[in-house]
C-alpha positions as CSV (number, residue, x, y, z in Angstrom):
1,M,-40.1,-11.6,8.0
2,A,-38.9,-15.3,7.6
3,R,-38.8,-14.9,3.9
4,K,-36.5,-11.6,4.1
5,G,-34.3,-13.7,6.2
6,D,-34.1,-16.4,3.8
7,Y,-33.4,-13.9,1.0
8,F,-30.6,-12.5,3.0
9,L,-29.2,-16.0,3.7
10,C,-29.3,-16.8,0.2
11,F,-27.3,-13.7,-0.7
12,L,-24.6,-14.4,1.9
13,N,-24.4,-17.9,0.5
14,I,-24.0,-16.8,-2.9
15,L,-21.3,-14.2,-1.9
16,T,-19.5,-17.0,-0.1
17,L,-19.8,-19.2,-3.2
18,L,-18.2,-16.5,-5.3
19,I,-15.4,-16.1,-2.8
20,S,-14.6,-19.9,-2.7
21,M,-14.8,-20.2,-6.5
22,T,-12.2,-17.3,-6.8
23,I,-10.0,-19.3,-4.4
24,V,-10.3,-22.6,-6.2
25,V,-10.1,-21.2,-9.8
26,Q,-7.1,-19.0,-9.0
27,I,-5.2,-21.9,-7.3
28,S,-6.3,-24.5,-10.0
29,K,-5.4,-22.2,-12.9
30,T,-2.0,-21.0,-11.8
31,W,-1.3,-23.4,-8.9
32,E,0.2,-20.4,-7.1
33,I,-1.2,-18.1,-4.4
34,I,-0.2,-14.8,-5.7
35,T,-3.8,-13.6,-4.7
36,F,-2.7,-13.8,-1.0
37,Y,1.0,-13.5,-1.3
38,G,1.7,-10.6,-3.5
39,N,5.3,-11.0,-4.7
40,V,5.8,-14.1,-2.9
41,N,4.8,-16.4,-5.6
42,C,7.1,-19.2,-4.6
43,A,5.3,-19.6,-1.2
44,S,3.9,-23.0,-2.4
45,F,3.6,-24.7,1.1
46,L,0.0,-23.3,1.6
47,R,-1.6,-24.4,-1.8
48,V,-3.2,-27.6,-0.4
49,P,-4.7,-26.0,2.7
50,V,-5.9,-23.0,0.9
51,F,-7.3,-25.1,-1.9
52,I,-9.0,-27.4,0.7
53,L,-10.6,-24.3,2.3
54,G,-12.0,-23.0,-1.0
55,A,-13.3,-26.3,-2.1
56,A,-15.0,-27.0,1.4
57,L,-16.6,-23.4,1.3
58,L,-17.8,-24.0,-2.4
59,I,-19.6,-27.3,-1.4
60,I,-21.0,-26.0,1.8
61,S,-22.4,-22.9,0.0
62,V,-24.0,-25.1,-2.7
63,L,-25.4,-27.2,0.2
64,G,-26.8,-24.1,1.9
65,L,-28.4,-23.0,-1.3
66,M,-29.9,-26.4,-1.9
67,A,-31.3,-26.5,1.7
68,L,-32.8,-22.9,1.1
69,F,-34.6,-23.7,-2.0
70,C,-35.8,-27.2,-1.1
71,R,-36.8,-26.0,2.4
72,A,-35.1,-29.1,3.8
73,S,-34.4,-28.8,7.4
74,P,-32.1,-31.9,7.8
75,L,-30.0,-30.5,4.9
76,H,-29.9,-27.2,6.5
77,R,-28.6,-28.7,9.7
78,V,-25.8,-30.5,7.8
79,Y,-24.9,-27.3,6.1
80,L,-24.7,-25.5,9.6
81,W,-22.5,-28.1,11.2
82,A,-20.3,-28.3,8.1
83,K,-19.9,-24.6,8.3
84,F,-19.3,-24.7,11.9
85,L,-16.3,-27.2,11.3
86,V,-14.8,-24.9,8.7
87,V,-15.1,-21.8,11.0
88,I,-13.2,-24.0,13.8
89,A,-10.7,-25.0,11.4
90,L,-9.9,-21.7,9.9
91,L,-9.9,-20.2,13.4
92,G,-7.3,-22.8,14.4
93,F,-5.3,-22.0,11.3
94,T,-5.3,-18.3,12.1
95,V,-4.2,-18.9,15.7
96,F,-1.4,-21.2,14.6
97,S,-0.2,-18.9,11.8
98,S,-0.2,-15.9,14.1
99,F,2.0,-17.9,16.6
100,V,4.6,-19.0,14.0
101,T,4.9,-15.5,12.4
102,D,5.2,-13.7,15.7
103,K,8.9,-14.2,16.0
104,G,10.9,-12.3,13.4
105,P,13.5,-9.5,12.7
106,R,13.3,-6.1,13.9
107,E,12.0,-3.5,11.4
108,T,14.8,-1.7,9.8
109,D,14.9,1.6,7.7
110,S,17.4,0.4,5.1
111,G,16.7,-2.5,2.5
112,R,20.4,-3.3,2.7
113,D,20.2,-4.6,6.3
114,Q,19.9,-8.4,5.9
115,S,17.7,-10.6,8.1
116,R,19.2,-13.7,10.0
117,L,17.7,-17.1,9.9
118,Q,17.6,-17.5,13.6
119,D,15.4,-14.4,13.9
120,F,12.5,-16.6,12.8
121,S,10.4,-19.2,14.6
122,G,11.7,-22.8,14.5
123,W,8.6,-23.9,12.6
124,L,9.4,-21.5,9.7
125,Q,13.0,-22.7,9.6
126,G,12.3,-26.2,10.0
127,Y,9.4,-26.7,7.7
128,V,9.4,-23.8,5.1
129,V,13.0,-23.6,4.4
130,N,14.4,-27.0,5.2
131,E,16.9,-28.6,3.0
132,N,14.5,-30.6,0.7
133,K,12.1,-27.6,0.2
134,W,14.7,-25.1,-0.3
135,V,15.9,-26.9,-3.5
136,R,12.5,-26.1,-5.1
137,I,12.2,-22.6,-3.7
138,K,15.7,-21.7,-5.0
139,K,14.7,-23.0,-8.4
140,C,11.5,-20.9,-8.3
141,L,13.4,-17.8,-7.3
142,I,15.7,-18.2,-10.3
143,K,12.9,-18.9,-12.7
144,T,11.0,-15.9,-11.4
145,R,14.1,-13.7,-12.1
146,V,14.3,-12.1,-8.7
147,C,17.7,-10.9,-9.2
148,Q,17.2,-9.8,-12.7
149,E,14.5,-7.4,-11.4
150,Y,17.0,-6.2,-8.9
151,A,19.5,-5.4,-11.7
152,Q,16.9,-3.6,-13.7
153,K,16.3,-1.4,-10.5
154,L,20.0,-0.9,-10.1
155,S,20.3,0.4,-13.7
156,A,17.4,3.0,-13.3
157,L,18.1,4.2,-9.8
158,P,21.0,5.7,-7.9
159,S,22.6,3.1,-5.6
160,D,21.7,4.9,-2.4
161,V,17.9,5.1,-3.4
162,L,18.1,1.5,-4.4
163,L,19.3,0.3,-1.1
164,E,16.2,2.0,0.6
165,M,14.0,0.2,-1.9
166,L,15.3,-3.2,-1.8
167,I,12.9,-6.1,-0.7
168,P,14.2,-8.7,1.8
169,V,14.5,-11.4,-0.8
170,E,16.6,-9.2,-3.1
171,S,18.9,-8.0,-0.2
172,G,19.4,-11.6,0.9
173,C,19.7,-13.6,-2.5
174,C,21.2,-11.0,-4.9
175,M,24.0,-9.5,-2.7
176,P,26.7,-11.1,-0.7
177,P,26.4,-10.9,3.1
178,S,27.1,-7.6,4.4
179,N,29.8,-8.6,6.8
180,C,32.0,-10.3,4.0
181,G,33.6,-7.1,2.7
182,Y,32.9,-7.9,-0.9
183,K,33.4,-4.8,-3.4
184,F,30.5,-3.8,-5.5
185,K,31.2,-3.9,-9.3
186,N,27.7,-4.3,-10.8
187,A,24.3,-5.9,-9.8
188,T,25.7,-9.4,-10.1
189,F,29.3,-9.1,-9.8
190,W,31.2,-8.4,-6.6
191,D,35.0,-8.5,-6.2
192,A,36.7,-10.1,-3.1
193,P,39.1,-7.4,-1.8
194,K,42.9,-8.0,-2.2
195,S,43.3,-8.2,1.6
196,G,41.0,-10.9,1.8
197,L,37.3,-11.2,3.0
198,D,36.4,-9.7,6.3
199,S,35.0,-13.1,7.4
200,Q,35.9,-16.6,6.2
201,G,32.5,-18.1,7.4
202,G,30.6,-20.5,5.1
203,E,28.2,-17.7,4.2
204,C,30.9,-15.4,2.7
205,L,32.2,-18.4,0.7
206,S,28.8,-19.3,-0.5
207,W,28.6,-16.1,-2.7
208,K,29.3,-16.9,-6.3
209,N,29.1,-14.3,-9.2
210,G,26.6,-15.7,-12.0
211,Q,22.9,-15.5,-12.3
212,G,22.4,-19.2,-11.3
213,N,24.4,-18.9,-8.1
214,L,24.8,-15.6,-6.4
215,C,23.7,-15.9,-2.8
216,Y,20.9,-18.5,-3.2
217,D,22.5,-20.9,-1.0
218,C,23.2,-18.3,1.7
219,E,21.2,-18.3,4.9
220,T,20.6,-14.5,4.1
221,C,18.6,-15.6,1.1
222,K,16.5,-18.0,3.3
223,A,16.0,-15.2,5.8
224,G,15.0,-12.6,3.1
225,Y,12.6,-15.2,1.7
226,L,11.1,-16.0,5.2
227,Q,10.7,-12.3,5.9
228,E,8.7,-11.9,2.6
229,V,6.6,-14.9,3.6
230,R,6.1,-13.7,7.2
231,N,5.1,-10.2,6.1
232,A,2.5,-11.5,3.6
233,W,1.3,-14.1,5.9
234,K,0.7,-11.6,8.6
235,A,-1.4,-9.7,6.2
236,L,-3.3,-12.9,5.2
237,N,-4.0,-13.3,9.0
238,I,-6.0,-10.1,8.9
239,F,-8.0,-11.4,5.9
240,N,-8.4,-14.8,7.8
241,T,-9.6,-12.9,10.9
242,C,-12.2,-11.0,9.1
243,F,-13.3,-13.9,7.1
244,V,-13.8,-16.0,10.3
245,I,-16.1,-13.2,11.6
246,Y,-18.1,-13.1,8.4
247,L,-18.5,-16.9,8.4
248,T,-19.5,-16.8,12.2
249,L,-22.1,-14.2,11.4
250,I,-23.5,-16.3,8.6
251,L,-23.5,-19.4,10.8
252,A,-25.4,-17.4,13.6
253,F,-28.0,-16.1,10.9
254,G,-28.3,-19.7,9.6
255,F,-29.2,-21.0,13.1
256,L,-31.8,-18.1,13.5
257,C,-33.4,-19.2,10.3
258,L,-33.6,-22.8,11.3
259,P,-37.1,-22.4,12.9
260,S,-38.5,-21.2,9.7
261,Y,-37.3,-24.4,8.1
262,Q,-39.0,-26.5,10.8
263,S,-42.3,-24.5,10.7
264,S,-42.6,-24.8,6.9
265,R,-42.8,-28.6,7.3
266,L,-45.9,-28.3,9.6
């Protein structure tokens, strides 16, 4: 019976090892987190925490396999405590991420409805899209041709259909704020009405025709980006919750197998 338990624990450790290797290799190779964030490939603020998680699980899984093959009870105890700390850290991160992503804009049926920056939590506003970080994010959005993809959609679809299919970052960054009164000409060119803009606020004046400008400096762009990150992060929270349960089961099974390590030394 003990042998069967060892085999099963070995299988779980190998599976965890493969998962952790996937995380480490993915981030090391592309230095992006597309695996977890879908289209939000400019969401770089979680690279280091996710990399540390993957590296820690990789080392701990190797440690567990060494303890298993060497029948070393002290090494197995170190493995269990290390995995326990990872579970606590991942659980804390999941609770924190659930808290900061809880506040957000209401769901809308139309992609043209633009999010507002104040709809998001203070942490997302102050840490993710602060002035220093936004410079890098804006460059990334331009480099990944977000608005060029929007223009391609526009050329292939009727405008009324397109508006229903816009993702938040396209609506916020590639179009002027909806309350300004700009008149649509093409995907990246909007005319100011002869009677003047409906609003003279900074947001309306931030819009500039041209691929390198558009509304990348608008708060609607930051809000659209945050909505993408928030949606993807909430999906990641589901994965994290399942992974915490998975690691907890491995941890519990590892403690159950501990007596077999001790008896093998007698």
